[in-house]
HTML snippet that shows the backbone in 3Dmol.js (N, CA, C, O; Angstrom):
<script src="https://3Dmol.org/build/3Dmol-min.js"></script>
<div id="view" style="width:600px;height:400px;position:relative"></div>
<script>
const pdb = `
ATOM      1  N   MET A   1     -68.204 -54.027-215.265  1.00  0.00           N
ATOM      2  CA  MET A   1     -68.369 -52.587-215.367  1.00  0.00           C
ATOM      3  C   MET A   1     -67.984 -51.905-214.061  1.00  0.00           C
ATOM      4  O   MET A   1     -67.263 -50.908-214.059  1.00  0.00           O
ATOM      5  N   ASP A   2     -68.474 -52.455-212.950  1.00  0.00           N
ATOM      6  CA  ASP A   2     -68.139 -51.885-211.645  1.00  0.00           C
ATOM      7  C   ASP A   2     -66.637 -51.903-211.399  1.00  0.00           C
ATOM      8  O   ASP A   2     -66.069 -50.965-210.838  1.00  0.00           O
ATOM      9  N   ASN A   3     -66.014 -52.981-211.828  1.00  0.00           N
ATOM     10  CA  ASN A   3     -64.569 -53.121-211.647  1.00  0.00           C
ATOM     11  C   ASN A   3     -63.820 -52.037-212.422  1.00  0.00           C
ATOM     12  O   ASN A   3     -62.847 -51.470-211.924  1.00  0.00           O
ATOM     13  N   LYS A   4     -64.276 -51.754-213.637  1.00  0.00           N
ATOM     14  CA  LYS A   4     -63.655 -50.722-214.462  1.00  0.00           C
ATOM     15  C   LYS A   4     -63.828 -49.340-213.824  1.00  0.00           C
ATOM     16  O   LYS A   4     -62.900 -48.532-213.818  1.00  0.00           O
ATOM     17  N   ILE A   5     -65.002 -49.082-213.300  1.00  0.00           N
ATOM     18  CA  ILE A   5     -65.264 -47.803-212.618  1.00  0.00           C
ATOM     19  C   ILE A   5     -64.370 -47.671-211.394  1.00  0.00           C
ATOM     20  O   ILE A   5     -63.810 -46.606-211.134  1.00  0.00           O
ATOM     21  N   ASN A   6     -64.242 -48.755-210.648  1.00  0.00           N
ATOM     22  CA  ASN A   6     -63.374 -48.735-209.469  1.00  0.00           C
ATOM     23  C   ASN A   6     -61.919 -48.497-209.856  1.00  0.00           C
ATOM     24  O   ASN A   6     -61.205 -47.760-209.177  1.00  0.00           O
ATOM     25  N   LEU A   7     -61.484 -49.116-210.942  1.00  0.00           N
ATOM     26  CA  LEU A   7     -60.103 -48.918-211.399  1.00  0.00           C
ATOM     27  C   LEU A   7     -59.876 -47.473-211.833  1.00  0.00           C
ATOM     28  O   LEU A   7     -58.846 -46.875-211.521  1.00  0.00           O
ATOM     29  N   ASN A   8     -60.846 -46.920-212.552  1.00  0.00           N
ATOM     30  CA  ASN A   8     -60.741 -45.515-212.958  1.00  0.00           C
ATOM     31  C   ASN A   8     -60.724 -44.594-211.742  1.00  0.00           C
ATOM     32  O   ASN A   8     -59.947 -43.643-211.670  1.00  0.00           O
ATOM     33  N   PHE A   9     -61.593 -44.899-210.798  1.00  0.00           N
ATOM     34  CA  PHE A   9     -61.653 -44.099-209.583  1.00  0.00           C
ATOM     35  C   PHE A   9     -60.331 -44.178-208.824  1.00  0.00           C
ATOM     36  O   PHE A   9     -59.820 -43.161-208.354  1.00  0.00           O
ATOM     37  N   GLU A  10     -59.781 -45.377-208.707  1.00  0.00           N
ATOM     38  CA  GLU A  10     -58.499 -45.575-208.019  1.00  0.00           C
ATOM     39  C   GLU A  10     -57.383 -44.813-208.750  1.00  0.00           C
ATOM     40  O   GLU A  10     -56.525 -44.186-208.129  1.00  0.00           O
ATOM     41  N   SER A  11     -57.421 -44.886-210.054  1.00  0.00           N
ATOM     42  CA  SER A  11     -56.410 -44.192-210.856  1.00  0.00           C
ATOM     43  C   SER A  11     -56.524 -42.666-210.675  1.00  0.00           C
ATOM     44  O   SER A  11     -55.523 -41.975-210.485  1.00  0.00           O
ATOM     45  N   ASP A  12     -57.730 -42.175-210.736  1.00  0.00           N
ATOM     46  CA  ASP A  12     -57.954 -40.735-210.540  1.00  0.00           C
ATOM     47  C   ASP A  12     -57.549 -40.304-209.133  1.00  0.00           C
ATOM     48  O   ASP A  12     -56.947 -39.247-208.942  1.00  0.00           O
ATOM     49  N   LEU A  13     -57.877 -41.111-208.188  1.00  0.00           N
ATOM     50  CA  LEU A  13     -57.533 -40.802-206.797  1.00  0.00           C
ATOM     51  C   LEU A  13     -56.016 -40.781-206.605  1.00  0.00           C
ATOM     52  O   LEU A  13     -55.487 -39.925-205.896  1.00  0.00           O
ATOM     53  N   LYS A  14     -55.329 -41.717-207.232  1.00  0.00           N
ATOM     54  CA  LYS A  14     -53.864 -41.773-207.139  1.00  0.00           C
ATOM     55  C   LYS A  14     -53.242 -40.527-207.777  1.00  0.00           C
ATOM     56  O   LYS A  14     -52.314 -39.935-207.225  1.00  0.00           O
ATOM     57  N   ARG A  15     -53.768 -40.135-208.953  1.00  0.00           N
ATOM     58  CA  ARG A  15     -53.256 -38.917-209.600  1.00  0.00           C
ATOM     59  C   ARG A  15     -53.482 -37.696-208.734  1.00  0.00           C
ATOM     60  O   ARG A  15     -52.604 -36.842-208.609  1.00  0.00           O
ATOM     61  N   LEU A  16     -54.664 -37.614-208.133  1.00  0.00           N
ATOM     62  CA  LEU A  16     -54.965 -36.495-207.246  1.00  0.00           C
ATOM     63  C   LEU A  16     -54.028 -36.487-206.043  1.00  0.00           C
ATOM     64  O   LEU A  16     -53.534 -35.437-205.632  1.00  0.00           O
ATOM     65  N   GLU A  17     -53.795 -37.649-205.496  1.00  0.00           N
ATOM     66  CA  GLU A  17     -52.882 -37.775-204.355  1.00  0.00           C
ATOM     67  C   GLU A  17     -51.467 -37.328-204.744  1.00  0.00           C
ATOM     68  O   GLU A  17     -50.805 -36.617-203.988  1.00  0.00           O
ATOM     69  N   ASP A  18     -51.016 -37.748-205.918  1.00  0.00           N
ATOM     70  CA  ASP A  18     -49.685 -37.353-206.397  1.00  0.00           C
ATOM     71  C   ASP A  18     -49.595 -35.839-206.599  1.00  0.00           C
ATOM     72  O   ASP A  18     -48.596 -35.213-206.245  1.00  0.00           O
ATOM     73  N   ARG A  19     -50.634 -35.273-207.161  1.00  0.00           N
ATOM     74  CA  ARG A  19     -50.639 -33.821-207.380  1.00  0.00           C
ATOM     75  C   ARG A  19     -50.650 -33.072-206.052  1.00  0.00           C
ATOM     76  O   ARG A  19     -49.987 -32.045-205.906  1.00  0.00           O
ATOM     77  N   LEU A  20     -51.402 -33.587-205.092  1.00  0.00           N
ATOM     78  CA  LEU A  20     -51.423 -32.957-203.768  1.00  0.00           C
ATOM     79  C   LEU A  20     -50.046 -33.038-203.104  1.00  0.00           C
ATOM     80  O   LEU A  20     -49.597 -32.085-202.467  1.00  0.00           O
ATOM     81  N   ASP A  21     -49.390 -34.173-203.259  1.00  0.00           N
ATOM     82  CA  ASP A  21     -48.032 -34.315-202.729  1.00  0.00           C
ATOM     83  C   ASP A  21     -47.094 -33.290-203.366  1.00  0.00           C
ATOM     84  O   ASP A  21     -46.279 -32.668-202.686  1.00  0.00           O
ATOM     85  N   ASP A  22     -47.226 -33.127-204.684  1.00  0.00           N
ATOM     86  CA  ASP A  22     -46.403 -32.126-205.378  1.00  0.00           C
ATOM     87  C   ASP A  22     -46.691 -30.722-204.860  1.00  0.00           C
ATOM     88  O   ASP A  22     -45.773 -29.930-204.647  1.00  0.00           O
ATOM     89  N   LEU A  23     -47.964 -30.420-204.662  1.00  0.00           N
ATOM     90  CA  LEU A  23     -48.334 -29.095-204.152  1.00  0.00           C
ATOM     91  C   LEU A  23     -47.793 -28.853-202.744  1.00  0.00           C
ATOM     92  O   LEU A  23     -47.360 -27.748-202.418  1.00  0.00           O
ATOM     93  N   VAL A  24     -47.819 -29.873-201.932  1.00  0.00           N
ATOM     94  CA  VAL A  24     -47.279 -29.751-200.578  1.00  0.00           C
ATOM     95  C   VAL A  24     -45.775 -29.481-200.637  1.00  0.00           C
ATOM     96  O   VAL A  24     -45.260 -28.647-199.892  1.00  0.00           O
ATOM     97  N   LYS A  25     -45.077 -30.185-201.519  1.00  0.00           N
ATOM     98  CA  LYS A  25     -43.636 -29.963-201.671  1.00  0.00           C
ATOM     99  C   LYS A  25     -43.352 -28.536-202.133  1.00  0.00           C
ATOM    100  O   LYS A  25     -42.467 -27.865-201.602  1.00  0.00           O
ATOM    101  N   ILE A  26     -44.117 -28.080-203.131  1.00  0.00           N
ATOM    102  CA  ILE A  26     -43.925 -26.721-203.637  1.00  0.00           C
ATOM    103  C   ILE A  26     -44.221 -25.703-202.545  1.00  0.00           C
ATOM    104  O   ILE A  26     -43.505 -24.714-202.390  1.00  0.00           O
ATOM    105  N   CYS A  27     -45.263 -25.952-201.808  1.00  0.00           N
ATOM    106  CA  CYS A  27     -45.635 -25.054-200.702  1.00  0.00           C
ATOM    107  C   CYS A  27     -44.510 -24.982-199.668  1.00  0.00           C
ATOM    108  O   CYS A  27     -44.165 -23.896-199.202  1.00  0.00           O
ATOM    109  N   ASN A  28     -43.951 -26.105-199.317  1.00  0.00           N
ATOM    110  CA  ASN A  28     -42.844 -26.141-198.359  1.00  0.00           C
ATOM    111  C   ASN A  28     -41.631 -25.398-198.899  1.00  0.00           C
ATOM    112  O   ASN A  28     -40.974 -24.662-198.164  1.00  0.00           O
ATOM    113  N   GLN A  29     -41.329 -25.590-200.191  1.00  0.00           N
ATOM    114  CA  GLN A  29     -40.204 -24.880-200.804  1.00  0.00           C
ATOM    115  C   GLN A  29     -40.440 -23.378-200.780  1.00  0.00           C
ATOM    116  O   GLN A  29     -39.526 -22.610-200.483  1.00  0.00           O
ATOM    117  N   LEU A  30     -41.659 -22.956-201.090  1.00  0.00           N
ATOM    118  CA  LEU A  30     -41.982 -21.529-201.097  1.00  0.00           C
ATOM    119  C   LEU A  30     -41.907 -20.926-199.699  1.00  0.00           C
ATOM    120  O   LEU A  30     -41.461 -19.791-199.531  1.00  0.00           O
ATOM    121  N   GLN A  31     -42.338 -21.679-198.708  1.00  0.00           N
ATOM    122  CA  GLN A  31     -42.246 -21.201-197.328  1.00  0.00           C
ATOM    123  C   GLN A  31     -40.789 -21.015-196.919  1.00  0.00           C
ATOM    124  O   GLN A  31     -40.437 -20.024-196.281  1.00  0.00           O
ATOM    125  N   THR A  32     -39.947 -21.975-197.290  1.00  0.00           N
ATOM    126  CA  THR A  32     -38.520 -21.876-196.981  1.00  0.00           C
ATOM    127  C   THR A  32     -37.902 -20.672-197.690  1.00  0.00           C
ATOM    128  O   THR A  32     -37.149 -19.905-197.090  1.00  0.00           O
ATOM    129  N   GLU A  33     -38.225 -20.520-198.957  1.00  0.00           N
ATOM    130  CA  GLU A  33     -37.700 -19.395-199.731  1.00  0.00           C
ATOM    131  C   GLU A  33     -38.198 -18.059-199.174  1.00  0.00           C
ATOM    132  O   GLU A  33     -37.441 -17.092-199.089  1.00  0.00           O
ATOM    133  N   ASN A  34     -39.459 -18.020-198.801  1.00  0.00           N
ATOM    134  CA  ASN A  34     -40.041 -16.806-198.246  1.00  0.00           C
ATOM    135  C   ASN A  34     -39.351 -16.425-196.932  1.00  0.00           C
ATOM    136  O   ASN A  34     -39.050 -15.255-196.698  1.00  0.00           O
ATOM    137  N   LYS A  35     -39.108 -17.413-196.090  1.00  0.00           N
ATOM    138  CA  LYS A  35     -38.426 -17.164-194.824  1.00  0.00           C
ATOM    139  C   LYS A  35     -37.019 -16.624-195.078  1.00  0.00           C
ATOM    140  O   LYS A  35     -36.581 -15.674-194.429  1.00  0.00           O
ATOM    141  N   SER A  36     -36.332 -17.230-196.016  1.00  0.00           N
ATOM    142  CA  SER A  36     -34.980 -16.791-196.354  1.00  0.00           C
ATOM    143  C   SER A  36     -34.982 -15.361-196.880  1.00  0.00           C
ATOM    144  O   SER A  36     -34.140 -14.548-196.498  1.00  0.00           O
ATOM    145  N   LEU A  37     -35.933 -15.061-197.756  1.00  0.00           N
ATOM    146  CA  LEU A  37     -36.019 -13.708-198.311  1.00  0.00           C
ATOM    147  C   LEU A  37     -36.359 -12.674-197.237  1.00  0.00           C
ATOM    148  O   LEU A  37     -35.831 -11.563-197.257  1.00  0.00           O
ATOM    149  N   LYS A  38     -37.227 -13.031-196.311  1.00  0.00           N
ATOM    150  CA  LYS A  38     -37.561 -12.108-195.218  1.00  0.00           C
ATOM    151  C   LYS A  38     -36.335 -11.837-194.348  1.00  0.00           C
ATOM    152  O   LYS A  38     -36.088 -10.699-193.950  1.00  0.00           O
ATOM    153  N   GLU A  39     -35.569 -12.890-194.055  1.00  0.00           N
ATOM    154  CA  GLU A  39     -34.356 -12.712-193.252  1.00  0.00           C
ATOM    155  C   GLU A  39     -33.357 -11.824-193.989  1.00  0.00           C
ATOM    156  O   GLU A  39     -32.725 -10.955-193.389  1.00  0.00           O
ATOM    157  N   LYS A  40     -33.222 -12.048-195.286  1.00  0.00           N
ATOM    158  CA  LYS A  40     -32.313 -11.247-196.102  1.00  0.00           C
ATOM    159  C   LYS A  40     -32.759  -9.785-196.129  1.00  0.00           C
ATOM    160  O   LYS A  40     -31.936  -8.873-196.047  1.00  0.00           O
ATOM    161  N   GLN A  41     -34.078  -9.574-196.245  1.00  0.00           N
ATOM    162  CA  GLN A  41     -34.621  -8.215-196.263  1.00  0.00           C
ATOM    163  C   GLN A  41     -34.359  -7.514-194.930  1.00  0.00           C
ATOM    164  O   GLN A  41     -33.994  -6.338-194.906  1.00  0.00           O
ATOM    165  N   GLU A  42     -34.543  -8.229-193.830  1.00  0.00           N
ATOM    166  CA  GLU A  42     -34.285  -7.642-192.516  1.00  0.00           C
ATOM    167  C   GLU A  42     -32.809  -7.264-192.377  1.00  0.00           C
ATOM    168  O   GLU A  42     -32.482  -6.195-191.862  1.00  0.00           O
ATOM    169  N   THR A  43     -31.930  -8.142-192.835  1.00  0.00           N
ATOM    170  CA  THR A  43     -30.495  -7.865-192.772  1.00  0.00           C
ATOM    171  C   THR A  43     -30.157  -6.632-193.594  1.00  0.00           C
ATOM    172  O   THR A  43     -29.424  -5.753-193.139  1.00  0.00           O
ATOM    173  N   LEU A  44     -30.698  -6.573-194.813  1.00  0.00           N
ATOM    174  CA  LEU A  44     -30.420  -5.426-195.677  1.00  0.00           C
ATOM    175  C   LEU A  44     -30.996  -4.131-195.096  1.00  0.00           C
ATOM    176  O   LEU A  44     -30.386  -3.069-195.222  1.00  0.00           O
ATOM    177  N   SER A  45     -32.144  -4.217-194.475  1.00  0.00           N
ATOM    178  CA  SER A  45     -32.738  -3.029-193.842  1.00  0.00           C
ATOM    179  C   SER A  45     -31.866  -2.532-192.700  1.00  0.00           C
ATOM    180  O   SER A  45     -31.667  -1.327-192.547  1.00  0.00           O
ATOM    181  N   ARG A  46     -31.341  -3.461-191.892  1.00  0.00           N
ATOM    182  CA  ARG A  46     -30.453  -3.060-190.792  1.00  0.00           C
ATOM    183  C   ARG A  46     -29.168  -2.445-191.342  1.00  0.00           C
ATOM    184  O   ARG A  46     -28.693  -1.427-190.840  1.00  0.00           O
ATOM    185  N   GLU A  47     -28.606  -3.080-192.386  1.00  0.00           N
ATOM    186  CA  GLU A  47     -27.390  -2.547-192.992  1.00  0.00           C
ATOM    187  C   GLU A  47     -27.636  -1.162-193.568  1.00  0.00           C
ATOM    188  O   GLU A  47     -26.790  -0.277-193.436  1.00  0.00           O
ATOM    189  N   ARG A  48     -28.777  -0.967-194.201  1.00  0.00           N
ATOM    190  CA  ARG A  48     -29.103   0.335-194.774  1.00  0.00           C
ATOM    191  C   ARG A  48     -29.227   1.388-193.669  1.00  0.00           C
ATOM    192  O   ARG A  48     -28.719   2.501-193.811  1.00  0.00           O
ATOM    193  N   ALA A  49     -29.891   1.043-192.587  1.00  0.00           N
ATOM    194  CA  ALA A  49     -30.045   1.982-191.483  1.00  0.00           C
ATOM    195  C   ALA A  49     -28.675   2.379-190.926  1.00  0.00           C
ATOM    196  O   ALA A  49     -28.438   3.546-190.614  1.00  0.00           O
ATOM    197  N   THR A  50     -27.785   1.403-190.806  1.00  0.00           N
ATOM    198  CA  THR A  50     -26.433   1.680-190.325  1.00  0.00           C
ATOM    199  C   THR A  50     -25.699   2.603-191.292  1.00  0.00           C
ATOM    200  O   THR A  50     -25.023   3.543-190.875  1.00  0.00           O
ATOM    201  N   MET A  51     -25.837   2.327-192.584  1.00  0.00           N
ATOM    202  CA  MET A  51     -25.171   3.162-193.591  1.00  0.00           C
ATOM    203  C   MET A  51     -25.720   4.585-193.585  1.00  0.00           C
ATOM    204  O   MET A  51     -24.956   5.544-193.702  1.00  0.00           O
ATOM    205  N   VAL A  52     -27.014   4.728-193.452  1.00  0.00           N
ATOM    206  CA  VAL A  52     -27.621   6.070-193.399  1.00  0.00           C
ATOM    207  C   VAL A  52     -27.093   6.827-192.189  1.00  0.00           C
ATOM    208  O   VAL A  52     -26.762   8.009-192.287  1.00  0.00           O
ATOM    209  N   GLN A  53     -27.015   6.150-191.052  1.00  0.00           N
ATOM    210  CA  GLN A  53     -26.511   6.789-189.837  1.00  0.00           C
ATOM    211  C   GLN A  53     -25.052   7.217-190.020  1.00  0.00           C
ATOM    212  O   GLN A  53     -24.685   8.340-189.675  1.00  0.00           O
ATOM    213  N   LYS A  54     -24.236   6.336-190.555  1.00  0.00           N
ATOM    214  CA  LYS A  54     -22.831   6.675-190.787  1.00  0.00           C
ATOM    215  C   LYS A  54     -22.710   7.822-191.777  1.00  0.00           C
ATOM    216  O   LYS A  54     -21.864   8.701-191.609  1.00  0.00           O
ATOM    217  N   ASN A  55     -23.543   7.822-192.801  1.00  0.00           N
ATOM    218  CA  ASN A  55     -23.529   8.885-193.791  1.00  0.00           C
ATOM    219  C   ASN A  55     -23.851  10.234-193.137  1.00  0.00           C
ATOM    220  O   ASN A  55     -23.205  11.241-193.427  1.00  0.00           O
ATOM    221  N   GLU A  56     -24.835  10.242-192.271  1.00  0.00           N
ATOM    222  CA  GLU A  56     -25.202  11.472-191.560  1.00  0.00           C
ATOM    223  C   GLU A  56     -24.061  11.945-190.660  1.00  0.00           C
ATOM    224  O   GLU A  56     -23.784  13.141-190.572  1.00  0.00           O
ATOM    225  N   GLU A  57     -23.405  11.003-189.996  1.00  0.00           N
ATOM    226  CA  GLU A  57     -22.273  11.366-189.134  1.00  0.00           C
ATOM    227  C   GLU A  57     -21.138  11.984-189.954  1.00  0.00           C
ATOM    228  O   GLU A  57     -20.549  12.989-189.557  1.00  0.00           O
ATOM    229  N   VAL A  58     -20.843  11.375-191.092  1.00  0.00           N
ATOM    230  CA  VAL A  58     -19.779  11.890-191.954  1.00  0.00           C
ATOM    231  C   VAL A  58     -20.166  13.259-192.492  1.00  0.00           C
ATOM    232  O   VAL A  58     -19.331  14.162-192.540  1.00  0.00           O
ATOM    233  N   ARG A  59     -21.413  13.424-192.895  1.00  0.00           N
ATOM    234  CA  ARG A  59     -21.887  14.710-193.399  1.00  0.00           C
ATOM    235  C   ARG A  59     -21.706  15.798-192.333  1.00  0.00           C
ATOM    236  O   ARG A  59     -21.246  16.899-192.635  1.00  0.00           O
ATOM    237  N   ALA A  60     -22.066  15.486-191.104  1.00  0.00           N
ATOM    238  CA  ALA A  60     -21.936  16.455-190.013  1.00  0.00           C
ATOM    239  C   ALA A  60     -20.462  16.815-189.784  1.00  0.00           C
ATOM    240  O   ALA A  60     -20.125  17.977-189.556  1.00  0.00           O
ATOM    241  N   ARG A  61     -19.600  15.811-189.847  1.00  0.00           N
ATOM    242  CA  ARG A  61     -18.168  16.086-189.648  1.00  0.00           C
ATOM    243  C   ARG A  61     -17.607  16.947-190.775  1.00  0.00           C
ATOM    244  O   ARG A  61     -16.830  17.869-190.527  1.00  0.00           O
ATOM    245  N   VAL A  62     -17.998  16.648-192.014  1.00  0.00           N
ATOM    246  CA  VAL A  62     -17.523  17.430-193.151  1.00  0.00           C
ATOM    247  C   VAL A  62     -18.039  18.873-193.046  1.00  0.00           C
ATOM    248  O   VAL A  62     -17.292  19.823-193.283  1.00  0.00           O
ATOM    249  N   GLU A  63     -19.302  19.026-192.696  1.00  0.00           N
ATOM    250  CA  GLU A  63     -19.854  20.367-192.542  1.00  0.00           C
ATOM    251  C   GLU A  63     -19.118  21.130-191.445  1.00  0.00           C
ATOM    252  O   GLU A  63     -18.860  22.324-191.594  1.00  0.00           O
ATOM    253  N   ALA A  64     -18.777  20.461-190.352  1.00  0.00           N
ATOM    254  CA  ALA A  64     -18.038  21.112-189.266  1.00  0.00           C
ATOM    255  C   ALA A  64     -16.649  21.525-189.748  1.00  0.00           C
ATOM    256  O   ALA A  64     -16.160  22.598-189.393  1.00  0.00           O
ATOM    257  N   MET A  65     -16.015  20.678-190.553  1.00  0.00           N
ATOM    258  CA  MET A  65     -14.695  21.031-191.098  1.00  0.00           C
ATOM    259  C   MET A  65     -14.797  22.243-192.019  1.00  0.00           C
ATOM    260  O   MET A  65     -13.938  23.125-191.991  1.00  0.00           O
ATOM    261  N   ILE A  66     -15.842  22.283-192.829  1.00  0.00           N
ATOM    262  CA  ILE A  66     -16.035  23.419-193.736  1.00  0.00           C
ATOM    263  C   ILE A  66     -16.211  24.699-192.934  1.00  0.00           C
ATOM    264  O   ILE A  66     -15.630  25.729-193.275  1.00  0.00           O
ATOM    265  N   VAL A  67     -16.995  24.644-191.885  1.00  0.00           N
ATOM    266  CA  VAL A  67     -17.196  25.826-191.037  1.00  0.00           C
ATOM    267  C   VAL A  67     -15.863  26.260-190.426  1.00  0.00           C
ATOM    268  O   VAL A  67     -15.557  27.453-190.402  1.00  0.00           O
ATOM    269  N   ARG A  68     -15.077  25.319-189.938  1.00  0.00           N
ATOM    270  CA  ARG A  68     -13.774  25.669-189.342  1.00  0.00           C
ATOM    271  C   ARG A  68     -12.841  26.271-190.385  1.00  0.00           C
ATOM    272  O   ARG A  68     -12.141  27.244-190.106  1.00  0.00           O
ATOM    273  N   LEU A  69     -12.829  25.695-191.588  1.00  0.00           N
ATOM    274  CA  LEU A  69     -11.978  26.231-192.653  1.00  0.00           C
ATOM    275  C   LEU A  69     -12.401  27.649-193.026  1.00  0.00           C
ATOM    276  O   LEU A  69     -11.555  28.520-193.225  1.00  0.00           O
ATOM    277  N   LYS A  70     -13.696  27.878-193.119  1.00  0.00           N
ATOM    278  CA  LYS A  70     -14.179  29.224-193.447  1.00  0.00           C
ATOM    279  C   LYS A  70     -13.805  30.215-192.348  1.00  0.00           C
ATOM    280  O   LYS A  70     -13.425  31.352-192.627  1.00  0.00           O
ATOM    281  N   SER A  71     -13.914  29.777-191.114  1.00  0.00           N
ATOM    282  CA  SER A  71     -13.558  30.692-190.008  1.00  0.00           C
ATOM    283  C   SER A  71     -12.057  30.956-189.991  1.00  0.00           C
ATOM    284  O   SER A  71     -11.625  32.047-189.619  1.00  0.00           O
ATOM    285  N   MET A  72     -11.255  29.961-190.393  1.00  0.00           N
ATOM    286  CA  MET A  72      -9.805  30.167-190.486  1.00  0.00           C
ATOM    287  C   MET A  72      -9.472  31.147-191.612  1.00  0.00           C
ATOM    288  O   MET A  72      -8.578  31.981-191.473  1.00  0.00           O
ATOM    289  N   GLU A  73     -10.203  31.039-192.737  1.00  0.00           N
ATOM    290  CA  GLU A  73      -9.994  31.961-193.855  1.00  0.00           C
ATOM    291  C   GLU A  73     -10.319  33.400-193.431  1.00  0.00           C
ATOM    292  O   GLU A  73      -9.591  34.335-193.767  1.00  0.00           O
ATOM    293  N   GLN A  74     -11.389  33.559-192.712  1.00  0.00           N
ATOM    294  CA  GLN A  74     -11.820  34.881-192.282  1.00  0.00           C
ATOM    295  C   GLN A  74     -10.858  35.446-191.235  1.00  0.00           C
ATOM    296  O   GLN A  74     -10.715  36.663-191.114  1.00  0.00           O
ATOM    297  N   GLY A  75     -10.215  34.587-190.500  1.00  0.00           N
ATOM    298  CA  GLY A  75      -9.266  35.018-189.471  1.00  0.00           C
ATOM    299  C   GLY A  75      -7.966  35.533-190.082  1.00  0.00           C
ATOM    300  O   GLY A  75      -7.254  36.303-189.438  1.00  0.00           O
ATOM    301  N   ASN A  76      -7.649  35.138-191.278  1.00  0.00           N
ATOM    302  CA  ASN A  76      -6.398  35.562-191.924  1.00  0.00           C
ATOM    303  C   ASN A  76      -6.558  36.836-192.601  1.00  0.00           C
ATOM    304  O   ASN A  76      -5.607  37.342-193.197  1.00  0.00           O
TER     305      ASN A  76
END
`;
const viewer = $3Dmol.createViewer("view");
viewer.addModel(pdb, "pdb");
viewer.setStyle({}, {cartoon: {color: "spectrum"}});
viewer.zoomTo();
viewer.render();
</script>
């Protein structure tokens, strides 16, 4: 009887160990994926900031051209 209990205990312990190993692997994969996603988000945020800045610069230039064109129209 004791031998059977020990075998069951060993079997249960092995299954638990295997499941813990699987969880550790999944955890490591998630950490890697999370790091990658954070890096991607930072890159996209920087790119967006650059695009917003360029957009504002272009808007200012277009507005300046419109003002010059209007002043040229009024001059004629």
